[in-house]
C-alpha positions as CSV (number, residue, x, y, z in Angstrom):
1,M,7.0,-1.7,-102.4
2,S,5.8,-0.9,-98.8
3,S,2.3,-2.1,-97.8
4,N,1.8,1.3,-96.2
5,V,2.1,3.1,-99.5
6,L,-0.4,0.7,-101.1
7,S,-2.9,1.1,-98.3
8,N,-2.8,4.8,-98.7
9,V,-3.5,4.5,-102.4
10,F,-6.4,2.1,-102.0
11,E,-7.9,4.0,-99.2
12,I,-8.1,7.0,-101.5
13,F,-9.9,5.0,-104.2
14,S,-12.3,3.4,-101.7
15,G,-13.7,6.9,-101.2
16,G,-15.0,7.0,-104.7
17,I,-12.5,8.9,-106.8
18,C,-12.6,6.2,-109.5
19,V,-15.5,3.9,-110.2
20,T,-15.4,1.4,-113.0
21,Q,-19.1,0.7,-113.4
22,S,-21.4,2.8,-111.3
23,G,-21.2,4.7,-108.1
24,S,-21.4,8.2,-106.6
25,I,-18.7,10.8,-106.9
26,P,-18.5,13.7,-104.5
27,Q,-19.6,16.9,-106.0
28,G,-16.9,18.6,-108.1
29,F,-15.3,15.3,-109.2
30,L,-14.9,13.9,-112.7
31,R,-16.4,10.5,-113.1
32,F,-14.3,7.8,-114.8
33,D,-16.4,4.9,-116.2
34,R,-15.1,2.1,-118.4
35,T,-18.4,2.2,-120.3
36,S,-17.9,5.8,-121.3
37,V,-17.9,6.4,-125.0
38,Q,-15.0,8.8,-124.8
39,P,-12.1,7.7,-122.6
40,P,-10.7,10.5,-120.4
41,S,-7.6,12.3,-121.5
42,Y,-4.5,12.8,-119.3
43,R,-5.9,16.4,-118.8
44,D,-9.0,14.8,-117.2
45,H,-6.7,13.0,-114.8
46,Y,-5.0,16.3,-114.0
47,L,-8.3,18.0,-113.4
48,A,-9.5,15.1,-111.2
49,A,-6.4,15.4,-109.1
50,S,-7.0,19.1,-108.7
51,A,-10.6,18.5,-107.6
52,F,-9.5,15.8,-105.1
53,E,-6.9,18.2,-103.7
54,Q,-9.6,20.8,-103.1
55,K,-12.0,18.4,-101.6
56,F,-9.6,16.3,-99.4
57,G,-6.2,17.8,-99.6
58,S,-6.2,18.9,-96.0
59,R,-7.5,15.6,-94.7
60,Y,-4.9,13.4,-96.5
61,G,-2.1,15.8,-96.0
62,G,-1.1,14.0,-92.9
63,R,-0.7,10.8,-95.0
64,H,1.7,12.6,-97.4
65,V,-0.3,12.4,-100.6
66,W,0.8,15.7,-102.2
67,F,-1.5,16.6,-105.0
68,S,0.5,19.5,-106.4
69,A,3.2,17.0,-107.3
70,M,0.7,14.6,-108.6
71,R,-0.6,17.1,-111.1
72,T,2.9,17.4,-112.5
73,V,3.1,13.6,-112.7
74,C,-0.2,13.5,-114.5
75,K,1.1,15.8,-117.1
76,R,4.3,14.0,-117.8
77,Y,3.8,10.3,-117.4
78,S,3.2,8.7,-120.8
79,L,2.1,5.5,-119.1
80,V,-1.2,7.2,-118.3
81,R,-1.9,7.7,-122.0
82,R,-1.4,4.0,-122.7
83,L,-3.7,3.0,-119.8
84,R,-6.3,5.6,-119.7
85,G,-8.6,4.1,-122.3
86,R,-9.5,0.8,-120.7
87,Y,-8.2,1.3,-117.1
88,P,-8.4,4.9,-116.2
89,C,-8.6,4.1,-112.5
90,A,-5.4,2.0,-112.8
91,A,-3.7,4.9,-114.6
92,F,-4.7,7.3,-111.9
93,S,-3.6,4.9,-109.1
94,L,-0.2,4.6,-110.7
95,L,0.1,8.4,-110.6
96,L,-0.7,8.4,-106.9
97,L,1.6,5.4,-106.3
98,S,4.5,6.9,-108.2
99,Y,4.5,10.0,-106.1
100,S,4.0,8.1,-102.9
101,L,7.0,6.0,-103.6
102,L,9.1,9.1,-104.3
103,G,7.8,11.4,-101.5
104,Q,7.0,9.2,-98.5
105,S,9.3,7.4,-96.1
106,T,8.1,4.5,-94.1
107,S,9.9,3.3,-91.0
108,N,9.3,1.0,-88.1
109,V,10.0,1.5,-84.4
110,L,11.5,-2.0,-84.2
111,S,14.3,-0.7,-86.5
112,F,15.2,1.8,-83.8
113,G,15.4,-0.7,-81.0
114,A,11.9,-0.8,-79.6
115,V,11.0,-4.1,-77.9
116,P,7.3,-5.1,-78.0
117,D,7.5,-7.1,-74.8
118,G,5.0,-5.0,-72.7
119,I,2.5,-7.2,-70.8
120,L,-0.6,-6.0,-68.9
121,R,-2.6,-8.2,-66.5
122,I,-5.5,-7.5,-64.1
123,D,-5.0,-10.0,-61.3
124,G,-2.0,-8.5,-59.4
125,V,-1.8,-8.9,-55.6
126,M,0.5,-7.0,-53.2
127,L,0.5,-6.5,-49.4
128,A,1.4,-3.2,-47.9
129,G,5.1,-3.2,-46.9
130,S,5.9,-6.1,-49.2
131,S,7.8,-6.0,-52.5
132,T,6.3,-9.2,-53.8
133,L,3.8,-9.1,-56.6
134,T,1.8,-12.2,-57.4
135,S,-0.4,-12.9,-60.4
136,A,-2.3,-16.2,-60.8
137,S,-2.2,-15.8,-64.6
138,G,1.4,-14.6,-64.7
139,S,4.0,-15.7,-67.2
140,F,7.1,-14.1,-65.7
141,T,10.5,-15.4,-66.9
142,S,14.1,-14.7,-65.8
143,A,14.4,-12.4,-68.7
144,D,12.0,-10.0,-67.0
145,A,14.4,-9.0,-64.3
146,G,15.3,-5.4,-64.6
147,K,12.2,-4.4,-66.5
148,Y,10.0,-1.4,-65.6
149,I,6.7,-2.2,-63.9
150,Q,3.7,-0.3,-62.7
151,V,1.0,-1.6,-60.3
152,I,-2.3,0.5,-60.1
153,G,-3.5,0.9,-56.5
154,A,-0.3,-0.2,-54.7
155,G,1.4,3.2,-54.7
156,P,1.3,6.4,-52.6
157,G,-1.7,8.4,-51.6
158,G,-3.8,5.6,-50.0
159,I,-5.6,5.5,-46.8
160,L,-5.8,2.5,-44.5
161,K,-8.3,1.8,-41.7
162,T,-8.8,-1.4,-39.7
163,D,-12.4,-1.2,-38.5
164,G,-14.6,-1.6,-41.6
165,S,-17.9,-3.4,-41.5
166,I,-20.3,-4.4,-44.3
167,S,-23.1,-6.9,-44.5
168,S,-23.6,-9.5,-47.2
169,G,-25.7,-8.2,-50.0
170,S,-25.3,-4.6,-48.8
171,N,-23.1,-1.9,-50.4
172,V,-22.9,0.3,-47.3
173,L,-19.5,0.3,-45.6
174,T,-19.2,1.8,-42.1
175,S,-16.1,2.7,-40.1
176,P,-16.0,4.3,-36.6
177,S,-12.6,5.8,-37.4
178,G,-13.5,6.8,-40.9
179,T,-12.4,10.0,-42.5
180,F,-14.4,9.9,-45.7
181,V,-15.0,13.2,-47.6
182,S,-17.3,13.8,-50.6
183,S,-14.4,14.0,-53.0
184,D,-13.6,10.3,-52.2
185,V,-16.4,9.3,-54.5
186,G,-14.9,7.4,-57.4
187,R,-11.8,6.3,-55.6
188,G,-10.9,2.6,-55.7
189,I,-11.5,0.6,-52.5
190,V,-10.6,-2.8,-51.1
191,V,-12.5,-4.4,-48.2
192,V,-10.7,-7.4,-46.8
193,G,-12.7,-10.6,-46.7
194,A,-16.0,-9.2,-48.1
195,G,-15.7,-10.7,-51.5
196,S,-16.7,-14.1,-53.0
197,G,-15.4,-17.1,-51.0
198,G,-13.8,-14.9,-48.3
199,G,-11.7,-13.0,-50.9
200,N,-11.4,-9.2,-50.9
201,L,-14.1,-7.0,-52.2
202,V,-12.6,-4.7,-54.9
203,G,-14.7,-1.8,-56.1
204,A,-15.1,2.0,-55.9
205,I,-16.7,4.4,-53.6
206,Q,-20.0,5.3,-55.2
207,G,-21.6,7.7,-52.7
208,Y,-20.7,9.7,-49.6
209,V,-22.9,9.3,-46.5
210,S,-20.8,10.7,-43.7
211,A,-17.2,10.7,-42.4
212,N,-17.9,7.2,-41.1
213,S,-19.9,5.7,-44.0
214,V,-19.9,5.4,-47.8
215,T,-21.8,3.4,-50.4
216,L,-19.7,1.1,-52.7
217,S,-20.1,0.4,-56.4
218,L,-21.0,-3.3,-55.6
219,A,-22.5,-5.3,-52.8
220,A,-20.5,-7.4,-50.4
221,K,-20.5,-11.2,-50.9
222,A,-19.8,-11.9,-47.2
223,S,-20.5,-10.1,-44.0
224,V,-17.4,-8.8,-42.2
225,A,-16.8,-6.6,-39.1
226,G,-13.7,-4.8,-37.8
227,V,-11.7,-5.6,-40.9
228,P,-9.0,-3.6,-42.8
229,Y,-10.0,-1.6,-45.9
230,Y,-7.9,0.5,-48.2
231,Y,-8.8,3.2,-50.7
232,G,-7.3,6.0,-52.8
233,A,-3.9,4.5,-53.5
234,M,-2.2,5.6,-56.7
235,T,0.2,3.7,-59.0
236,L,3.3,2.1,-57.8
237,E,6.3,2.1,-60.1
238,G,9.7,0.4,-60.0
239,T,11.6,-2.4,-61.6
240,I,11.4,-6.2,-61.4
241,Q,14.3,-7.1,-59.1
242,S,14.0,-10.8,-59.3
243,V,11.7,-13.5,-60.6
244,Q,10.6,-16.1,-58.0
245,R,8.4,-18.2,-60.3
246,S,6.1,-17.6,-63.3
247,T,3.5,-16.2,-61.0
248,A,5.5,-14.1,-58.6
249,V,8.2,-11.4,-58.8
250,V,10.0,-9.2,-56.3
251,L,9.9,-5.4,-57.1
252,S,12.5,-2.8,-56.3
253,T,9.8,-0.8,-54.3
254,P,7.5,-2.2,-51.6
255,A,3.7,-1.6,-51.9
256,L,2.3,1.3,-49.9
257,A,-1.2,-0.2,-49.9
258,T,-2.6,-3.7,-50.0
259,I,-4.3,-4.4,-53.3
260,S,-5.9,-7.4,-55.1
261,S,-7.2,-7.7,-58.6
262,A,-4.8,-5.0,-59.5
263,T,-3.9,-3.9,-63.0
264,F,-0.2,-4.0,-63.7
265,A,2.0,-3.6,-66.7
266,Y,5.7,-4.3,-67.3
267,G,8.3,-4.4,-70.1
268,T,11.2,-2.8,-71.7
269,E,11.0,1.0,-71.5
270,N,10.8,2.2,-75.2
271,H,10.4,5.9,-75.2
272,A,13.9,6.6,-76.5
273,A,13.4,4.2,-79.4
274,F,10.0,5.7,-80.3
275,Q,11.4,9.2,-80.2
276,A,14.4,8.3,-82.4
277,A,12.0,6.9,-85.0
278,V,9.7,9.9,-85.0
279,D,12.5,12.4,-85.2
280,A,14.2,10.5,-88.0
281,A,11.0,10.6,-90.0
282,G,10.7,14.3,-89.4
283,Q,14.3,15.0,-90.3
284,A,13.8,13.2,-93.6
285,G,11.0,15.5,-94.5
286,G,8.2,13.4,-93.2
287,G,7.0,9.8,-93.2
288,V,5.0,7.1,-91.5
289,V,6.4,5.5,-88.4
290,N,4.8,2.1,-88.0
291,V,4.2,0.6,-84.5
292,P,3.5,-3.1,-85.2
293,A,1.6,-5.1,-82.6
294,P,3.5,-7.9,-81.0
295,L,3.5,-11.1,-83.0
296,S,2.5,-13.2,-80.0
297,C,1.0,-12.6,-76.6
298,P,0.7,-14.9,-73.5
299,L,-2.7,-16.2,-72.4
300,A,-5.0,-13.7,-70.6
301,A,-2.6,-10.8,-71.2
302,V,-2.7,-7.6,-73.1
303,C,0.5,-7.0,-75.0
304,G,2.3,-4.0,-76.5
305,Y,5.0,-1.5,-75.7
306,V,6.0,0.4,-72.5
307,V,6.7,4.1,-73.1
308,K,7.5,6.2,-70.1
309,A,7.9,10.0,-69.8
310,T,11.3,10.6,-68.3
311,D,11.9,14.4,-68.9
312,Q,10.0,15.7,-65.9
313,M,12.9,17.9,-64.8
314,T,14.0,19.2,-68.2
315,A,11.0,19.7,-70.4
316,R,8.4,22.4,-70.5
317,A,5.9,19.7,-71.5
318,P,7.1,16.4,-70.1
319,G,6.0,13.5,-72.3
320,A,7.0,10.0,-73.6
321,V,6.9,10.5,-77.4
322,K,6.8,13.8,-79.2
323,I,6.0,14.7,-82.8
324,R,8.0,17.9,-83.4
325,Y,8.3,17.9,-87.2
326,N,5.7,18.4,-90.0
327,N,4.4,15.5,-92.1
328,V,4.9,12.7,-89.5
329,S,2.4,9.9,-88.8
330,L,2.6,7.5,-85.9
331,V,0.5,4.4,-86.9
332,G,-0.2,1.2,-85.1
333,S,-1.6,-2.1,-86.3
334,D,-5.4,-2.6,-87.0
335,P,-7.3,-2.3,-84.8
336,Q,-4.8,-0.9,-82.3
337,T,-1.3,-1.4,-81.0
338,N,-1.1,-1.0,-77.2
339,L,1.1,1.6,-75.4
340,F,1.5,1.5,-71.7
341,C,2.2,5.0,-70.5
342,R,3.4,6.3,-67.1
343,G,0.6,6.5,-64.5
344,A,2.8,6.8,-61.4
345,Y,3.8,10.2,-60.2
346,A,6.8,11.6,-58.3
347,T,7.5,14.8,-56.6
348,Y,9.9,17.2,-58.4
349,S,11.3,20.6,-57.5
350,N,12.3,23.6,-59.6
351,T,11.5,22.0,-63.0
352,V,11.5,23.7,-66.4
353,A,7.7,23.3,-66.5
354,F,7.2,24.6,-62.9
355,P,10.2,26.6,-61.8
356,N,10.8,27.6,-58.2
357,T,8.1,25.3,-56.9
358,T,7.5,21.7,-55.9
359,G,4.8,19.5,-57.2
360,N,3.8,16.0,-58.5
361,I,4.3,15.3,-62.2
362,R,3.4,12.2,-64.2
363,G,4.0,13.3,-67.8
364,F,2.0,13.1,-71.0
365,C,1.9,10.0,-73.2
366,L,2.0,11.6,-76.7
367,T,2.6,15.2,-77.6
368,I,2.2,17.1,-80.8
369,G,4.6,20.1,-80.8
370,D,7.7,20.5,-78.6
371,N,10.6,22.9,-78.2
372,G,13.1,20.4,-77.1
373,G,15.1,18.0,-79.2
374,P,16.8,18.6,-82.6
375,N,14.1,20.9,-84.1
376,G,14.2,23.4,-81.2
377,A,11.5,26.1,-81.1
378,A,10.5,25.3,-84.7
379,G,9.0,22.1,-83.4
380,E,6.3,24.0,-81.5
381,R,4.2,24.4,-84.7
382,V,3.3,21.2,-86.5
383,S,1.3,20.5,-89.6
384,N,0.2,17.3,-91.4
385,A,0.5,14.9,-88.4
386,T,-1.5,11.8,-87.8
387,I,-1.8,9.5,-84.8
388,S,-3.8,6.4,-85.6
389,H,-4.6,2.8,-84.5
390,L,-2.9,3.2,-81.0
391,H,-4.3,2.3,-77.6
392,L,-3.0,4.5,-74.9
393,Y,-3.2,3.2,-71.4
394,G,-2.8,5.9,-68.7
395,M,-2.1,3.3,-66.0
396,T,-4.1,5.0,-63.2
397,N,-7.5,4.4,-61.6
398,G,-8.8,7.2,-63.9
399,N,-12.0,9.0,-63.0
400,T,-12.4,9.9,-59.3
401,F,-14.8,12.8,-59.9
402,N,-12.2,15.0,-58.2
403,V,-11.8,18.0,-60.5
404,N,-9.5,20.0,-58.2
405,F,-6.3,21.0,-60.0
406,S,-3.2,23.2,-59.5
407,Y,0.0,24.2,-61.3
408,P,1.9,22.0,-60.5
409,P,-0.4,19.3,-59.0
410,H,-0.2,18.8,-55.3
411,T,-2.7,15.9,-55.0
412,S,-2.4,12.5,-56.5
413,D,-5.9,11.6,-57.6
414,G,-7.4,15.0,-58.8
415,W,-7.3,16.6,-62.2
416,D,-3.6,16.2,-63.0
417,V,-2.6,18.8,-65.6
418,T,0.6,16.8,-66.3
419,H,-1.2,13.6,-67.3
420,K,-2.9,14.0,-70.7
421,G,-3.2,11.3,-73.3
422,I,-2.4,13.5,-76.3
423,Y,-1.1,17.0,-75.6
424,M,-0.7,19.7,-78.2
425,W,1.7,22.6,-77.5
426,D,0.1,25.6,-75.8
427,N,-0.3,28.9,-77.7
428,S,1.0,27.6,-81.0
429,A,-0.5,26.7,-84.4
430,F,-1.4,23.4,-85.9
431,S,-3.0,22.4,-89.2
432,N,-4.1,19.1,-90.8
433,I,-4.0,17.0,-87.6
434,T,-5.7,13.6,-87.6
435,I,-6.5,11.4,-84.6
436,D,-8.0,8.2,-86.1
437,S,-9.1,5.0,-84.5
438,V,-7.2,5.7,-81.2
439,V,-8.3,4.4,-77.8
440,I,-7.4,6.5,-74.7
441,Q,-8.2,5.3,-71.2
442,D,-7.3,5.8,-67.5
443,F,-5.7,9.3,-67.6
444,K,-5.9,11.9,-64.9
445,A,-6.6,14.8,-67.2
446,E,-7.9,15.5,-70.8
447,N,-7.5,12.8,-73.4
448,I,-6.8,15.3,-76.2
449,Y,-5.9,18.9,-75.3
450,S,-4.5,22.1,-76.6
451,G,-4.5,25.4,-74.7
452,G,-5.0,28.5,-76.8
453,S,-3.4,27.2,-80.1
454,T,-4.6,28.0,-83.6
455,I,-6.0,24.7,-84.9
456,T,-7.2,24.4,-88.5
457,G,-8.1,21.2,-90.3
458,M,-8.2,18.8,-87.3
459,M,-10.2,15.6,-87.4
460,I,-10.8,13.3,-84.5
461,E,-12.6,10.2,-85.7
462,K,-13.5,6.6,-84.8
463,S,-11.8,6.9,-81.5
464,T,-12.7,5.9,-77.9
465,M,-11.9,7.8,-74.7
466,T,-12.9,6.5,-71.3
467,N,-12.3,6.6,-67.6
468,F,-10.5,9.9,-67.1
469,N,-10.4,13.0,-64.8
470,G,-11.3,16.2,-66.6
471,N,-12.6,16.6,-70.1
472,G,-12.3,14.1,-73.0
473,I,-11.5,16.8,-75.6
474,S,-10.5,20.4,-74.9
475,L,-9.4,22.6,-77.8
476,L,-9.7,26.1,-79.1
477,A,-10.3,25.2,-82.8
478,A,-11.0,27.2,-85.9
479,D,-11.8,24.1,-88.0
480,L,-12.5,20.9,-86.2
481,Q,-14.4,17.7,-87.0
482,V,-15.3,15.2,-84.2
483,L,-16.8,12.2,-85.9
484,N,-18.1,8.8,-84.8
485,N,-16.2,8.6,-81.5
486,T,-17.2,7.0,-78.2
487,I,-16.5,9.1,-75.1
488,S,-17.5,7.9,-71.6
489,N,-17.0,8.1,-67.9
490,G,-15.1,11.4,-67.3
491,S,-15.2,13.7,-64.3
492,N,-16.3,16.9,-66.2
493,A,-17.5,17.0,-69.8
494,A,-16.9,14.9,-72.9
495,V,-16.1,17.9,-75.0
496,E,-15.3,21.4,-73.8
497,N,-14.1,23.5,-76.7
498,S,-14.0,27.2,-77.4
499,T,-14.4,29.6,-80.3
500,V,-13.1,33.1,-81.2
501,S,-14.2,35.5,-83.9
502,M,-11.1,37.2,-85.1
503,G,-7.6,36.5,-86.4
504,S,-6.1,33.1,-87.3
505,Q,-8.1,31.4,-84.6
506,A,-11.5,32.7,-85.9
507,L,-14.1,30.0,-86.1
508,V,-14.7,28.4,-89.5
509,R,-16.4,25.2,-88.4
510,Q,-16.8,22.9,-85.5
511,L,-18.7,19.7,-86.4
512,Y,-19.7,17.1,-83.9
513,Q,-21.4,14.2,-85.6
514,G,-22.2,10.5,-84.9
515,N,-20.6,10.4,-81.5
516,T,-21.8,8.3,-78.5
517,I,-21.3,10.2,-75.2
518,S,-22.2,8.8,-71.8
519,L,-21.7,8.9,-68.0
520,F,-20.7,12.6,-67.4
521,P,-21.5,14.5,-64.3
522,R,-21.7,18.0,-66.0
523,E,-22.2,18.2,-69.8
524,G,-21.8,16.2,-73.0
525,I,-20.7,18.8,-75.5
526,V,-19.7,22.3,-74.5
527,V,-18.8,25.1,-76.9
528,V,-18.2,28.5,-75.5
529,G,-17.2,31.9,-77.0
530,V,-14.1,33.4,-75.5
531,D,-13.8,36.9,-77.1
532,N,-16.0,39.9,-77.7
533,G,-17.0,39.3,-81.4
534,I,-19.6,37.2,-83.1
535,A,-17.9,34.4,-85.1
536,S,-19.0,34.0,-88.6
537,G,-18.3,30.3,-88.7
538,S,-20.7,27.5,-87.6
539,V,-21.1,25.0,-84.8
540,Q,-23.0,21.8,-85.9
541,I,-24.0,19.1,-83.4
542,I,-25.7,16.4,-85.5
543,D,-26.8,12.8,-84.9
544,N,-25.1,12.2,-81.6
545,Y,-26.3,9.8,-78.9
546,F,-26.1,11.0,-75.3
547,D,-26.7,8.7,-72.3
548,A,-26.8,9.3,-68.5
549,I,-25.6,12.9,-68.5
550,A,-25.5,14.5,-65.0
551,Q,-27.0,11.5,-63.3
552,T,-24.0,10.7,-61.1
553,N,-22.4,13.5,-59.0
554,P,-24.3,16.1,-61.1
555,S,-22.9,19.6,-61.3
556,G,-22.5,22.5,-63.8
557,T,-25.4,23.0,-66.2
558,K,-26.3,19.3,-66.1
559,S,-27.0,19.2,-69.8
560,A,-26.1,17.1,-72.9
561,I,-25.3,20.3,-74.9
562,Y,-24.2,23.6,-73.6
563,I,-23.6,26.5,-76.0
564,A,-22.6,29.7,-74.2
565,S,-20.1,32.4,-73.4
566,Q,-17.3,32.2,-71.0
567,N,-16.4,35.0,-68.6
568,N,-19.0,37.3,-70.1
569,F,-17.6,37.1,-73.6
570,V,-19.8,36.6,-76.7
571,P,-21.2,33.1,-77.4
572,P,-21.1,31.6,-80.9
573,S,-23.8,32.0,-83.6
574,N,-24.8,29.9,-86.6
575,V,-25.5,26.9,-84.4
576,T,-27.3,23.7,-85.7
577,V,-28.5,21.0,-83.3
578,T,-30.3,18.3,-85.2
579,G,-31.0,14.5,-85.1
580,N,-29.5,14.0,-81.6
581,T,-30.9,11.5,-79.1
582,C,-30.6,12.1,-75.3
583,H,-31.3,9.1,-73.1
584,D,-31.7,9.7,-69.3
585,C,-30.1,13.2,-69.6
586,N,-30.8,15.6,-66.7
587,S,-31.4,18.2,-69.4
588,F,-31.1,18.2,-73.2
589,G,-29.5,21.6,-73.7
590,V,-28.7,25.0,-72.4
591,F,-28.4,27.5,-75.3
592,E,-26.9,30.9,-75.1
593,T,-26.2,31.7,-78.7
594,S,-25.6,34.9,-80.6
595,G,-28.3,34.1,-83.3
596,N,-29.0,32.0,-86.3
597,T,-29.8,28.9,-84.3
598,L,-31.7,25.8,-85.4
599,I,-32.7,23.1,-83.0
600,Q,-34.7,20.4,-84.9
601,G,-35.6,16.7,-84.8
602,N,-33.9,15.8,-81.5
603,T,-35.2,13.1,-79.2
604,L,-35.2,13.1,-75.4
605,K,-35.9,9.7,-73.6
606,V,-36.2,9.2,-69.9
607,D,-36.9,5.7,-68.6
608,R,-34.3,5.0,-65.9
609,D,-33.1,8.2,-64.3
610,G,-34.7,11.6,-63.6
611,S,-34.7,14.6,-65.8
612,G,-34.7,18.2,-64.7
613,G,-36.0,19.7,-68.0
614,V,-35.5,19.8,-71.8
615,F,-34.2,23.2,-72.8
616,S,-32.9,26.3,-71.0
617,F,-32.5,29.6,-72.7
618,T,-30.5,32.0,-70.6
619,Y,-29.3,34.7,-73.1
620,P,-31.1,37.2,-75.3
621,L,-31.7,35.1,-78.5
622,T,-32.4,36.1,-82.1
623,N,-33.2,34.0,-85.2
624,M,-33.7,30.8,-83.2
625,T,-35.9,28.0,-84.5
626,V,-37.0,25.1,-82.2
627,T,-39.0,22.5,-84.1
628,K,-40.0,18.8,-84.1
C-alpha cells in the first residue's frame, strides 16, 4: 500500500469529515459520532460522500479522489455494514482507500532514471577569461566531470570598468568612465578590494545618481580608488570539463565577468526523466509523480535535481517539465524538493515560438498544458493537476527593476517572457489546478502565469515567490483562490490578474486571503476588468499584510490594492476589502469599481517610510461603503 494513498486519505479526514467525539463539520455534512444513539447506515455514508463531493470535489480532484465512484463503493461494500456501528470513520476511510488503491497510480522520478545529485552553493569565484571555478566549501569529485553547471553572474551581458572609487563606510561608487543608466538599479555589482579584509564587495546597485555615480546596497568595508568593478553579468552555463580538487573545477566555457560569492548549481540534467514520468502517469489515466528529496547532502550545500529546458528551437512554449495530461500531480517531499532550472540564456533564430526572428530564450521551468509530445494538441487543455512541495530555482540574479520586454527578448536582464516559473498554456482552458507549498525564486518573469486562458477552480496556497522580474501571479481567472502565500521583491506587482463578465471566462470568484506581500515598486494586488460588461462574480481581498509597497523605484499607482479597468474596459463589481494591514505603503488603495464595494476594518501604518495617501477613487462609484 503506497504511503501517498494513505496520506491522501488521512488528509481528507483531518479536514473534519469524520469526528469520533466532538468537532465541527462544514455546513452540509453529516456528523458521525461514536456516542450517537443510532449508528449511521451505509446510506448515511453515501450521503456524506455526496456532500463532500459538493463541498470539496473540485479541490481534491487533482489528488484523484473521485467521489462518484466512492458512492458506488458505499452502496456495495458489505464491510461498511460490519464496521459502521462502532467505527463509522474507519468504514468511510476504507471506502476512500479502496477506490484510491483502484484508481490512482503512484510513481517516482527515480524509476525513470532521474538522478538527485544536483548541488547548489553560494561561494563560487571566477575570473573573467578563465574557465576555473573555485568554491571554498566545494565537494567536487571525479564523478562530476561532464555534468551541467550554471554560475550566476559569470555569463554574458556584463559591464567592466577599471576606475571605480568608494570610501570605507560609504555606499557611493564613482567612476569617471562610468556609463550607468537608471535601469541599472537592481543589477548585481562587484567592486574589487572594497570588501572585508581586502576582499571584493558584492552587492547590488541601489540608486542611480549620474552616468558616473551610483549608490550600492551595502557600504564598503575598505577604501579603494581606481579599481575594477563589474556589474550586470548574467548566468554562465556549460559542463564540468575536469575536476582539479574538491574545491576547484574547470568548465567548458570561460567566465565573461569576474565574480565572487557567486551562486552556482551543477548535476545530472534530468528533464527527460521527469518528462517521461509525468507522461507515463498521464497515459495511465492519471496519477501522482513523486519527486523525493536526496537522501544525503554535503555540508553547506543545497541539494536536489537539475532540470533544464532544451526545446528552445522546437517548442511553442519551451520548458523543462510539462504536464500535458489530466489528473497528474507532481509532488516533492515535505517541505520541498529542490529543482535547479535553467537561468542562462542563448540566442536563437527562427524558432517555433518566434519564427523569422532572432532573440534570447531561457525556457520555463514547469508548464501546465502543451501541444508537443504524445498527447498533441489535446495536451493544451488540462484539468485536475497539482504541483506541490517543490522549490524552483530560476538561477538568475532575479529582480533588476527592469520591466522592459519584447517578443522575443533582446536584453538579458529585463522582463524575460521566456523565463517563467510555472507557465500555463495561453488561450486554453484549465480546471481544478492546485499549486500548494511551492517556493519559486530568481526568475526573470512571472512566477505563475497564464495568458487569456479560462481558469476555473484554481488554488494557489502556502507558497512563496521572491526575487523576480515582472509580476508574481498573472492570470485571467474565473474562479481563483490565492491563500496564505508570501510574495516579495518583484519588479512590478505581486498579483496582476484580470476579470471578464461573459462566456466561460466570466468571473465567479477571486479570493485573496491571508497573504503577506512586500517590497514591490508598483502595487500589491491588482485586479482589472478587461471587457465591456459588469461581472456578476466577486473579488474578495481579506486579511492580507502588505509591507513597503512603492517605496523603492516607485511607479504605477503606488498602492497596495488597485481595482480598475484596463484599456477603458469596465472594472469589476462586488468587491470586498476587509481586515487588511498596510505597513509603510505609499498608498493603501486605488478603487475604480462598478459598484457594490465594501472597504472595512483595514489598517494603515506608517513608521519607517513615507505615504502619499490612503485612498484614491478615480471612477464614478455606486453602492460603496468605506467604514472603520
